[in-house]
N, C-alpha and C positions, 0 to 999 in steps of 0.2 A: 504493500500500500504506500510505501515511501515515494515511489515514482508518481503516483496519482496526487499525493499531498503536495509534493514539490511543484508539479505542474499547476495545480489549482491555485496555490498561493502566488506563484509567479504571474499567472494570467490575471488574478484579482488585483495584484499590485499595479500592473500595467493599466488596467481599466480605471482604477482609482486615480492614477496619475493623469489620464486623459480627462476624466470627469472634473477633477478639482484643480490640479496645477495647470493643465491646458486651458481650462475655463478661465482661470485667473489671468493668464497671459493674454488671452484673446479679448477679454472685457476690460481689464484694468491697465494693461501695459500697451498692447498694440491697438486697442480700441477699433476693432474691425468694423467696417461700415458697409452695409449691403448696398447702399446707394452710390458708393464710389465707383467710378469708371475704371475698369482694369485695362492693362496694356493690350489684352486680347481684343478689346474693342477700339481703343484709341489708336493703336498701331496696326490694326488688322491688315494683313497682306495676303492671306490665303495660303501661305507656305509655312511660315514659322509662327506667326501671330494668328491664332484661330480660336474664337470663343467655343468652349467645349463643356459638355455637361460634367457635373462633379464626379459621377461614377467612372467616366472615361478618363478624366484627368487623374483620379486616384489610381486607376489601373496602370496608366502610363508611369506615374511618379513612383508607385510602390515597386513595380517590376523593374524599373530602371535603377532604383537605389538598392534593391535587394540583390539581384544577381546571385553570384556564388559567395559574396562576401560574408553574409551571416551563416554560411554553410562551412566554408573552408576555415575561417578564423576560429569559430568554436570547436570545429573538429580537430584542429591542432592544439588548442589551448587546454582541452581536457587532459592533456599530458601532465598538467600540474594538479589535476583533480577537478571534479565537477563543481564543487562549491565556489571556489574563486571565480570561475568562469560565469557561473549563474549570477552571482552577486553583481559583477561588473555589467552583465547584460541588462539585468532588471533596473538597477539604480542608474546605470549610465544612460539607458534609453530614456528614462523619465526626466532626469535632471541635467543631462548633458546633450545627448544626441537629438532629442526632440526639440529642445530649446534652440539648438544650432540650426536644425532644418526649418523650423517654423519661422525663426528670425530671418534667415536668409531669404525665404520666400516673401515675407512681408516687405523687406527692404527692396527687393527687386520689383514687387508689385507697385511700390510707390516711387519707383524710379524708371518708369517707362519700359519695364521688362529688361533692364540692363543686367548683365551678369554681376555677381558680387564684386568681381575684380574691377570691372569698369566703374561701378558705383563708388568704389574706394577712392577713385580719382578726385571726387568732389567731397566725399564724406571725411576723408583723411587728407590726402594731398595728391597732386598729379604724379609725383614720383612714387608714391605708394601704389598707385594704379599700375605703373609699369612693373614694379617689383612683384605685385600680386599676380599679374598676368604671366610673368615668367615662372613663378611657382606653379600656377595652374597648368602651364604647358608641360613642365616637368612631371607633375603628378599624373596628368592625363596620359602621357606617354607610357608610364608604368602601368596604368589601369588597362590601356588597350593591349599592351603586351601580355600581361599576366592573365587577363580574362580570355584572350584568344587562346592562350596556352591551356587554360582550364577546360575549355570546350573541346579542344583537340584531344586532351587526355581522356575525357569522357567518351568521345567518339572511338578512341582506340580501345579502351577497356570495356566499353559497353556498346558494341556495334549495333545492338538492337534499338538504340536511341536515335540513330542517324535519320531514319526515314521520317519519323514523327517531327523532328526539329525542322527539317527542310520543308516538309509539307505545310507547316504552320505559315510559312512566308506567303505562298500564293493564296492560301485561304484568307489571310489577313488583307491582302491587296484587293481581293474580290469584295470583301466587306467594306473596305475603305472607299472603293470606287462606286459601289452600288447602294451602300447604306449610309455611311458617315458623311460623304460629300453631299448627297441629296438631302440629308437631314431626316432619314427614315428611322423608325424605332429600331434599336440595336439589340435588345435582349434576345429575341428569338433567333435571328441569324447567328449571333455569337454562340448561342447554345448548340445550334446545329454544327458550327465549326468546331466547338469543343468536343462534341460527340465524334466527329470525323477524326479529330486529333487522337482521341483514345482508341479509335479503330486502328489507326496507323501504329499506335503503341503495341497493340495486340499482334498486328501483322509483322512488325519488326521483331517482336519477341519470339514468335513461333515460325515465321516463314521467310522474312526478308531482312535479316541483319546485313548491314552494308559495311564492308571492311575496306579500308584504304590499303593498297598493296605497298610494299617497300620498293622504291626505285633505286636499285644498286648503282646505276650510272651517276647518280647525284651524290654518292658518297654519304657522309654523315648528314647531309641535308635531304636525303631521300627517305627518311623514316616517316611512318604514318603521322606522327605528331607534328612534324615540321610541315608536311604536305597539307594536312588539315588546317593548320594555322594559316598557311598561305591562301587557301580557298576561302577561309572565313574573313580574312582581311580584304580580299577582293569584293566579297559580299558587302563588307562594311562601307566601302567606297560608295557603292550605288545606294545603299540604304540611307546614308547620311546626307545625300543631296536630293533625295526625293521629298515631296511635300509631306508634312507630318500626318495629314489625314489619310495618305495612301498606304503607308506601311506601319509607321511608328505607333499611332494611336490604336488602330484595330488589333495589331499584334499584341500590344501591351495589355489591352482590355481582355483579349482571349487568354493570355497568359495569367492575368490576375484571377480569372475564373478557374483556370487550371490549378493555380496555387491554392485557392480556397477549397477546391475539391480534394486536392492532395493533403492539405493540412487537416481537413475533416477526417480523411481516412487515417492519417497518422495519429491524430488525437483520439479518435474512436478506437483504433487498434491498441494504442497505448493504454487507454482506460481498461479495455478488456484484458490485455496481457498483465497489467498491473493488478487488477482485481483478482485474477486467477493465480497470481504469483509467478507467471512465466517471465515477466519483465521485472528484474530486481536491480534497483539502482546501486545496490551493494556490490554488483559485479565490478564496478570501478571505484577507485579510492575517492573519498570525499575531499581529502587534501593529500596529494601524492607525497609519500615519504621517500620512495626509491627513485630519486631524480638522477638521471645519468650525469656523469661529470661534464659532458660536452653540451649540456642544455644551458641556455641563457637564464639569468635570474628572473623570477616571476615579477619582481619590481625592477624595471618598469615594463618588461616585455609583455605581460598580460594585456596591458592597455593599448599596445600596438598590434598584437596578434589578433585580438578581437577588435576590429574597427567597425565595419558594418555589423549591425546587431547591437551596438552600444553607442558609438559615435563615429561618424565618418565624414571627413572633409569632402569626399566626392559628392556627398548629398547636396552641398551648397551649390555645386555646379549644376546638378539636375534641377534643384529648386529654382535657381535664378537663371538657368540657361534655357531650359525647355518648358518646365512646368509653369512658370510665371507668365509665359506667353500664351497659355491656353486656359487659364483660370477665368471662368465666366463671372463669378461673383466673389468679392473680397472675403466674404464670410466663409467661403469654401476653404480658405487657407488653413483653418484649424484642423479640419478633417484630413486634408491632403498632407500638410506639412507635419503637424504634431501627431496626428493619428497614423500617418504612413510610417513614421519612425517607430511608434510603439507596436505596430503590426509586424514590422521587421524584427523587433525585439522578441515578440512571441514566436516567430519562426526560429530565431536563434535558441530560444529555450527548448523548442522541440528538437533541434539539432543536438544540443547537449545531451538530452535524455536519450535520443536515438543512438548516439555514439557511446553511451554508457549502458543504460538498461537494455536498449535494443540490441546492441552487440552481444550482451550477455545471454540473449535468447539462443544464440548459436551461430557460429561461422565455421567454415572449413579451414582447417589448419594447413600448413605447408605440405604435409604428407597426405592430405585428403581426409583425415579423420575429423569428425564433427566435435568441435569444442564448444563448451557452454560456460556461463558464469565468468569468474575472474580469468580463467584460462582463455576464454574467447576474447576478452578485452586486451589481455597481454599479447595476444597474437597480432593485434593491430598497433598496440602501443608498447612495444618491447623496449624495456628500459636498459637492458644490458647489451653491450656490443658483442656480436658473435660473428666470427669469420668461418665460412665453410668453403669447401672445394667442390666444384661441379664435376660430373663425369668427364667433361672435356679438359679438366685440369685448371679451370679458372677460379680465382678466389672471389667470393662474394661476401661483402660485409653488410650485416643488417643490425638493427637495433640502435639504441641511442637516439640523440636528437638529429645530428647532422646526416644520418643515413636514412632518415625518413624520406619518402617520395610523395609528391603531390597526389598521385593516384591512390596512394595508401590512405591518405586522409580523406579524400573524396569517397573512396570505397567504404570507409568506416561509417559515414552517414548513409550512403546508398544501401548497404547491407543491413545496418541497424534499423534504418527507417523501413526497409522492406520487411524485416521481421515483425515490426509493429503492424504493418498492413496485413500480413498473413493471419494475424489474430482475428481478422474479419472474415476469414475463409477464402481470401484471394490467393491463387496459386503463387508460389515463391517466384517463379520465372517472370510472371506478369508484374508482380510487385516490384521486383528489381528494375524491370524496364520502365515502369511508371516513375519511380523515384529518379532514375538516371535521366529520363526525359525532362523531368521537373528541373533538375540542376542545370542541364544543358540549355533549356529554353530561357531560364532566367539569366544565365551568363550571356546568352546571345543578346538579350534586351539591353543589358549593361554595356556590352561591347559596342553595339552600333550607336547607342545613345552617347557613349563616351567619345566616339569618333565624331559625331555631330557637334558635341560640345567643344572638342579640340578644334574643329573647324571654326567655330565662333571665336574662340580664344586667339587663334592664329590670325584671323581676320582683324580682330581688335588690335593685336600687336602690330599688324601691318599698317593699320590706320594711325596708330600712335607713333610709330617709328618712321612713317612716310615711305614704307616699302610697298609700293603699289601692287606687285605681283601677289603678295600675301593676302591682299584683300579679295582676290578671286577665289570663289568657293571651291572650284575644282583643284586649283593649285594647293590651297590650304588643306584640302582633304587628302590629296596625294602625299603631302608631307606628313600629315597625321598618321596615315596608314603605314608609310615607310618607316617612320621613327618607332612606332609601336611594334612593327615586325622585327626591327633590329633588337629591341629590348627582349622580345619573346625568344629570340635565338641565343640569348645569353647561355654560354656553355655551363652544363651541370655535370653530375656524376656520370651520365651516359652520353655526353656530347650535346650538340645544339638541341634546344627544345626540352631539355631535362632539368633546367635550373629553376623550376617553379618555386621551390621552397627556399632557394637562395634569394630570389626576388621578393618573397613575401614580407620579410622584415623591413626591407627597403620601402615596399609599397605601404606597409602599415605605418611606418614612421613618417613618411612623406604625407600620407593621407591625414594623419592626425595633426601634423603641423599645419596643414591646410585648414583643418577645422579650427585650430587656434586663431589663424589669421581671419577667417570668416567671422568668428566671434568677436575679434578685435574691431572689425568694421561695424558689427552690431552694437558694441559698446559705445563707439563714437556716435552712431546714429541716435541712440537713446540719450546720451549725454548732451548732445546738441539741442535736444528737445526738453531737457529737464526731467526725463523719465528715469525710473529706477534702473540701475545697472548691475547691482550686486549679483542678481540671479544669472547674469551672463558673464560677469567678470570672473567668478570662481571657476566655472568650466573652462574659460579661456586660459587661465593660469595653468590648470591641469593639463590642457591640450598643448600648451607650450613646453611645460617641464618634462612630462613623460616621454614624448617622442624625441625631444632633443637629447635627453638622457640616453635613450635607447640608441639613437644614431651615433652619439659619441662613443658608447660602449662598443658598437659594431666596428666603428672606425679604428678604435684603439686595439681591439682584441682580434680582429679578423681582416678588415680591408687593408689597413696599413701594413701589418706583418706579412700579408700575402699580396702586396701591391703589384708584384710582377704579373700575377694572374688576374687580380681583381681591381685593376686600376680604373675600369669604367665605373664600378660600384663606389670606389673611393672618390672619384671625381664627382659623381652624382651626389653622394652624401655631403661632401664639403660644400658643393654649390648650394644645395638646399639649405644647409645650416647658415651659410653666409647671407643668402637672400632673406631668410627669416630674421636674422639678427639685424640686418639693415632696416627691414620694415618696422621692427619693434622700436629701434632708435628713432626712426622717422616719426612714428606715432607719439613717442614720448616728447619729442620736440614740439609737435603740433598740439598736444593735449591742453596745455594752459590756455591757448588761444581759441580752442574749439568749444569749450564748455559753455552751453547756453546760446551758442551762435548757430542758427540753422544754415546749412549749406545752400548754395545756389541750386535752383531747380535744374533738372537735366534739360539739355537742348532738345528741340523737336527732332524726331528721327528723320 
């Protein structure tokens, strides 16, 4: 019953946070006004600025911010035990992440739909705008690279997911062209599309798994993961330049329905498995004692390992980059911004329980034997480093922190979540395919949304620096895709395309530093209007200190000692720290002059 009790208390805390803390923010701080004209109306262009119903905007926003972040991060962090991960997810979502998301959305809505980076130019200073845009560009490059890699890994490990993920694209475009653009009712067509999506899950699981072959002529770049990453980035180019109503909105809405169905199955299965004793949270340690020597310290790395699911700087890009351009009524901001973050926190709670209690229901060990309980959990989170020799005479090292693989952590959720779903009577094979498709579809929404956002950022940089070619959306998108692909190919233990967990700490630290900068803009926005700032200032300090601490730790213990091989990571880390420090100094110099002085209104588009 411990599994059920932990889930119930976590969900209740998230609901109370929305009801009371979110209500206080919307009424007393941001003073949302239903009569205010939103940028979707004042800047309407039919491509990016499109007034959209609340449920569709919520679907886009939630699926874009969720992706695989609240899956991969918690799946890694339970290495330290499930309790620290759970506390950071629940408390972080309510008091840090949702404040960050909600505030970023409101600031953008009241600044003609400008991104938080562009708004920083007036709210703080023009130089702060340039610094923020540079940080955004660096952060989005990592997001594009790592999320492309995540989907490619899922396609390789779970080929049954490929058919459904790619089928979702033409289905979404049909709904966009014949339902959303003409303004017809959306619910029935989207449910039909959802049914077809689950039909392709069944076909992929039992009849048409699609595997990418290895192309030996390409050498290390001919692996399935590398090839899938290339295909996905080509898709991202086209997806990011199409009108939002044609692909982004309908696909995200269908995916949000898919997530609600999948979460219902996961929670229902968890309740049955927990009540019958099949799912026991005791299979994993509450606080891990047997931490491998090569693992980073829980302080500060817990706070950057779990980014999405507690607080994520990427969310400010979605909130101010695409979501604010679609909000029809300003009062929708609470549901979309604050509620979307808490829904992501609920997903992260389910992931933690699936990677602990769900795994304990049973997994296949390396020799094919069925393991249950603590043995099953240790099979995925092996703390001791073990070196074995294959029949071909190759040495293989497993266990510990540095020898984890991205696919190992994704598989922990897929298999643990599938075990929950089987408690409902769903066949194991179909359950695995359903959860794998869920992960891949959400990563895809984040990937092409991130590419569109990077296009916005690069175009803004081009306008700011006077670089005319960068203001062209096709040039900016090609640069975004190319840079993200280069990051995805960072060499790992098995060559190009296998460095996912090497990139994750860098992604987490950069992501959280970005959250700190977005909260800094929010603090300035509030201070200029004489509004309370403490509720935003405390999370801001946390999001500056923890990721900077983690970045310095990585540089001192890994990137610098191994600079001959990891010089790109070293250069990336030092650049991000330098830009952050520069912007903080800039803010401190401006602060005495800014308090109580409202910034100039944004120029007409």
